[in-house]
C-alpha positions in Angstrom: 78.0 71.1 102.8 76.8 74.5 103.3 78.7 77.1 102.4 78.4 80.4 104.4 76.8 83.7 102.9 78.5 86.6 102.7 76.8 87.7 106.3 77.9 84.9 108.1 81.3 85.2 107.1 81.0 88.6 108.4 80.0 87.4 111.6 83.0 85.5 111.4 85.8 87.9 110.9 83.4 90.1 113.8 83.9 87.7 116.6 87.9 87.7 116.1 88.1 91.4 116.5 88.4 92.1 120.3 88.0 94.9 122.1 89.6 98.6 121.8 90.5 97.7 118.0 90.9 100.1 115.7 89.7 98.7 112.4 89.3 99.6 108.9 87.1 97.9 106.8 87.7 97.3 102.7 85.3 98.8 99.7 82.6 96.0 99.2 82.3 92.5 101.2 84.4 93.7 104.0 82.1 96.7 105.2 79.6 93.8 106.0 81.5 93.3 109.0 80.3 96.5 110.7 77.0 94.7 111.0 78.2 92.3 113.4 80.2 93.7 116.1 78.9 93.0 119.2 77.3 96.1 121.0 79.2 95.2 123.9 82.9 95.5 122.9 84.2 99.3 122.4 85.5 99.0 118.9 86.5 101.9 116.4 85.9 101.6 112.7 87.8 104.0 110.4 87.3 104.9 107.1 89.6 106.1 105.1 87.6 109.3 103.5 88.4 110.7 106.6 85.9 108.9 109.5 86.8 107.3 112.8 83.4 105.7 114.8 81.9 104.8 112.3 78.9 102.4 113.2 76.8 99.9 111.3 74.3 100.9 108.0 71.6 103.2 108.9 67.9 102.1 109.0 65.9 102.2 105.3 64.9 106.3 105.4 67.7 107.4 107.6 70.3 107.9 105.5 72.2 110.9 105.4 74.1 111.5 102.1 76.4 113.8 103.8 77.5 110.4 105.5 79.0 107.6 103.6 82.0 105.1 103.9 84.9 105.4 101.0 82.9 102.6 98.9 80.1 105.4 98.8 77.9 103.5 101.1 75.7 104.9 103.5 76.8 104.5 107.2 76.4 105.7 110.7 78.9 107.5 113.2 78.5 106.3 116.3 78.6 109.1 119.6 82.2 110.8 120.1 82.7 110.1 116.4 84.8 112.0 114.6 85.6 113.5 110.7 88.9 114.7 109.7 90.7 115.1 106.4 91.5 112.8 103.9 95.2 113.1 104.6 94.8 112.9 108.3 93.3 109.7 107.2 95.9 108.3 105.3 98.5 109.3 108.0 96.6 106.7 110.3 97.0 104.4 108.2 100.3 104.6 107.1 101.7 105.3 110.5 100.8 101.6 111.9 97.9 103.2 114.1 95.3 100.5 112.7 95.3 97.3 114.8 93.2 95.6 111.9 91.8 96.2 108.2 89.8 93.6 106.4 90.3 93.2 102.7 88.4 91.7 100.3 91.2 89.7 97.7 91.3 88.3 94.0 94.2 86.3 95.1 96.6 85.6 98.2 99.7 83.7 97.8 100.9 80.9 100.3 103.5 83.5 101.7 100.8 85.9 102.5 100.6 88.3 99.6 98.0 89.9 98.4 96.1 90.6 94.7 92.8 92.4 95.0 92.9 95.5 92.6 93.8 94.7 89.4 93.1 91.3 87.3 94.2 92.6 84.2 90.9 91.8 82.8 90.2 94.4 79.9 86.9 95.6 80.7 88.1 96.0 84.3 89.3 99.7 85.7 91.9 99.3 87.9 91.9 101.2 91.1 93.8 100.3 94.2 92.4 102.8 96.3 94.3 102.7 99.6 94.7 99.1 99.8 98.2 99.3 99.8 98.5 101.3 102.7 96.1 99.5 104.5 98.1 96.2 103.9 101.3 97.5 104.7 100.0 99.9 107.6 97.8 97.3 109.2 99.0 95.6 112.0 97.1 93.0 111.1 95.4 92.3 107.6 92.6 89.7 107.2 91.0 89.2 103.7 87.4 88.4 103.5 86.4 86.2 100.1 84.8 83.4 98.5 87.1 80.5 98.3 86.6 80.1 94.2 85.8 81.9 91.2 83.2 81.6 89.6 84.9 79.7 87.1 85.7 77.1 89.3 89.3 77.9 90.4 90.6 78.8 93.7 91.8 82.1 95.0 94.4 80.5 96.9 97.2 80.7 95.5 101.5 79.2 95.4 101.9 82.8 93.7 100.2 85.8 92.9 99.5 85.9 89.0 97.8 89.0 89.2 99.3 92.5 90.1 100.2 92.6 94.0 98.5 95.0 96.4 101.2 94.2 99.4 103.8 92.0 100.0 103.4 88.9 103.0 101.2 91.0 104.5 98.3 89.0 105.0 97.6 86.9 108.9 94.4 85.1 108.0 91.6 84.3 105.2 88.1 84.3 105.8 86.0 82.3 103.0 83.0 80.8 102.6 84.3 77.0 103.0 87.0 77.7 105.6 89.5 80.1 107.6 93.3 79.6 106.6 95.8 81.1 108.7 99.0 82.1 106.8 102.3 80.7 108.0 106.2 80.7 107.4 104.9 77.2 106.3 102.0 78.1 104.2 98.2 78.1 104.8 97.0 76.3 107.9 93.5 75.3 107.9 91.6 76.5 110.9 88.5 76.1 110.7 86.1 74.2 107.7 82.2 74.5 107.3 80.1 71.6 108.7 79.9 68.8 106.1 83.3 69.3 104.2 86.3 67.3 104.5 89.9 68.4 104.7 90.6 66.0 101.7 87.7 68.1 99.9 88.8 71.4 100.9 92.6 69.9 99.6 91.0 69.2 96.4 89.1 72.4 95.9 92.1 74.7 97.2 94.4 73.6 95.0 97.4 74.8 96.7 99.3 72.5 99.6 97.3 72.8 103.2 97.7 71.9 106.7 95.3 71.0 109.4 95.3 72.4 112.8 91.9 73.3 113.8 91.2 76.0 116.6 89.3 74.1 118.4 92.2 71.4 119.3 95.0 74.5 119.6 92.7 75.7 122.3 
């Protein structure tokens, strides 16, 4: 079994973002998706600090300290891109103008609840930022995360034990071991990494799974 790297996960997410989509990439690992979007597809990346038409990370030495995303990472701006007020950016998020958002997570429940802003750890700095607005405002919510914590516990859960960011909002979960859809019947496995069986994945996930691969569905 070979786990996907974070860049490989980002490439997999990017493959599912269609032509013409308006997309927000959450702080952290999801920002890697920008580096894997096909150049022949016109996709509009939005950043909550007031950017639309954001491009991939700049080449080393070409960074502009005035051009950053919400995670304070250097980015580029594509031709036709725009800057605007923070309030206008949140109006886009809350007004249903984003087709997709890609967020990280601490937990995703079987009903699609998302917990991604606070674990309750004593040294944690809780900061929900725009995640609540994105979770309820985007038409589809994708989560990108490792399946297991450092302690080997599944981040897929029956019910979230951490503070919830959004209720019944997650549509699909991309992990280093498998891709899951959240359905009314719970988690449905769409893809599994090579070398890992469904039964092995079921043991790792620690929640009931169904198996309906995309290859068969097609």
